[in-house]
PAFIVEX-425895 format. One record per residue (C-alpha): residue number from 1; residue in three letters; x, y, z. Coordinates in Angstrom, 3 decimals. Layout:
BEGIN
@num:NUM	residu:ala	xx:X	yy:Y	zz:Z
...
//
This chain:
BEGIN
@num:1	residu:met	xx:54.801	yy:126.552	zz:122.987
@num:2	residu:glu	xx:56.999	yy:128.118	zz:120.304
@num:3	residu:tyr	xx:60.547	yy:127.001	zz:119.578
@num:4	residu:thr	xx:63.060	yy:128.733	zz:117.322
@num:5	residu:ile	xx:65.361	yy:126.674	zz:115.138
@num:6	residu:his	xx:68.409	yy:128.317	zz:113.525
@num:7	residu:phe	xx:69.675	yy:127.071	zz:110.161
@num:8	residu:ile	xx:73.171	yy:128.289	zz:109.276
@num:9	residu:trp	xx:75.096	yy:127.449	zz:106.121
@num:10	residu:asp	xx:78.610	yy:126.117	zz:106.836
@num:11	residu:glu	xx:80.567	yy:127.143	zz:103.749
@num:12	residu:asp	xx:83.615	yy:125.021	zz:104.624
@num:13	residu:ala	xx:81.637	yy:121.789	zz:105.126
@num:14	residu:gln	xx:79.016	yy:122.667	zz:102.478
@num:15	residu:val	xx:76.138	yy:121.750	zz:104.813
@num:16	residu:trp	xx:73.233	yy:123.414	zz:106.588
@num:17	residu:val	xx:73.447	yy:123.120	zz:110.391
@num:18	residu:ala	xx:70.369	yy:123.277	zz:112.637
@num:19	residu:thr	xx:70.616	yy:124.312	zz:116.293
@num:20	residu:ser	xx:68.294	yy:125.750	zz:118.897
@num:21	residu:asp	xx:68.734	yy:127.545	zz:122.192
@num:22	residu:asp	xx:65.234	yy:126.324	zz:123.104
@num:23	residu:ile	xx:65.737	yy:122.573	zz:122.565
@num:24	residu:ala	xx:68.653	yy:120.935	zz:124.359
@num:25	residu:gly	xx:70.627	yy:118.556	zz:122.162
@num:26	residu:leu	xx:69.390	yy:119.772	zz:118.792
@num:27	residu:val	xx:72.357	yy:119.762	zz:116.411
@num:28	residu:leu	xx:71.735	yy:118.343	zz:112.938
@num:29	residu:glu	xx:73.285	yy:118.892	zz:109.532
@num:30	residu:ser	xx:72.483	yy:118.164	zz:105.907
@num:31	residu:gly	xx:73.635	yy:119.257	zz:102.475
@num:32	residu:ser	xx:70.021	yy:120.035	zz:101.601
@num:33	residu:phe	xx:67.891	yy:122.703	zz:103.289
@num:34	residu:asp	xx:64.677	yy:120.745	zz:102.677
@num:35	residu:ala	xx:66.154	yy:117.485	zz:103.966
@num:36	residu:leu	xx:67.326	yy:119.251	zz:107.116
@num:37	residu:leu	xx:63.866	yy:120.716	zz:107.628
@num:38	residu:glu	xx:62.384	yy:117.193	zz:107.559
@num:39	residu:arg	xx:65.038	yy:115.833	zz:109.938
@num:40	residu:val	xx:64.321	yy:118.649	zz:112.416
@num:41	residu:arg	xx:60.566	yy:118.017	zz:112.246
@num:42	residu:his	xx:61.170	yy:114.394	zz:113.268
@num:43	residu:ala	xx:63.895	yy:115.073	zz:115.834
@num:44	residu:val	xx:62.162	yy:117.839	zz:117.818
@num:45	residu:pro	xx:59.381	yy:115.688	zz:119.351
@num:46	residu:glu	xx:61.936	yy:113.016	zz:120.276
@num:47	residu:leu	xx:64.266	yy:115.542	zz:121.914
@num:48	residu:leu	xx:61.417	yy:117.187	zz:123.822
@num:49	residu:asp	xx:60.425	yy:113.756	zz:125.111
@num:50	residu:leu	xx:64.021	yy:112.964	zz:126.127
@num:51	residu:asn	xx:64.247	yy:116.344	zz:127.873
@num:52	residu:lys	xx:61.010	yy:115.523	zz:129.763
@num:53	residu:ile	xx:59.123	yy:118.488	zz:128.318
@num:54	residu:pro	xx:55.356	yy:117.899	zz:128.459
@num:55	residu:lys	xx:53.676	yy:117.054	zz:125.176
@num:56	residu:lys	xx:51.636	yy:120.040	zz:124.046
@num:57	residu:pro	xx:50.868	yy:121.511	zz:120.654
@num:58	residu:leu	xx:53.995	yy:123.291	zz:119.521
@num:59	residu:ser	xx:55.064	yy:125.775	zz:116.913
@num:60	residu:leu	xx:58.440	yy:125.805	zz:115.202
@num:61	residu:ser	xx:59.960	yy:128.981	zz:113.777
@num:62	residu:phe	xx:62.837	yy:128.543	zz:111.359
@num:63	residu:val	xx:65.438	yy:131.285	zz:110.950
@num:64	residu:ser	xx:68.080	yy:130.776	zz:108.269
@num:65	residu:glu	xx:71.365	yy:132.518	zz:107.467
@num:66	residu:arg	xx:73.642	yy:132.066	zz:104.523
@num:67	residu:his	xx:76.615	yy:134.277	zz:103.783
@num:68	residu:glu	xx:78.774	yy:133.833	zz:100.697
@num:69	residu:arg	xx:81.887	yy:135.439	zz:99.287
@num:70	residu:ile	xx:82.013	yy:136.085	zz:95.601
@num:71	residu:ala	xx:84.921	yy:137.018	zz:93.395
@num:72	residu:leu	xx:84.588	yy:140.245	zz:91.451
//
C-alpha cells in the first residue's frame, strides 16, 4: 500500500508540518525537515495500527512545498 505524506513549510511558525489525506490523525510539526521525516516514519505504523489498518508492507511518498517572500 502506498501513502502520501505532505510536508508544508509554515512561514509564520517557522516549522514544517506533515499531514496526509491517506492516514487519519497524522499531523506533526518540526523546525527541521529531517527530524520531521524521522517522526513521520515512527508515527505512521502506530497510526495505521490505531486506525485498524492491516499490517502490510507499505510505501511512503513525501511531497514537500515551501514558498518564501523575498525583498528586492
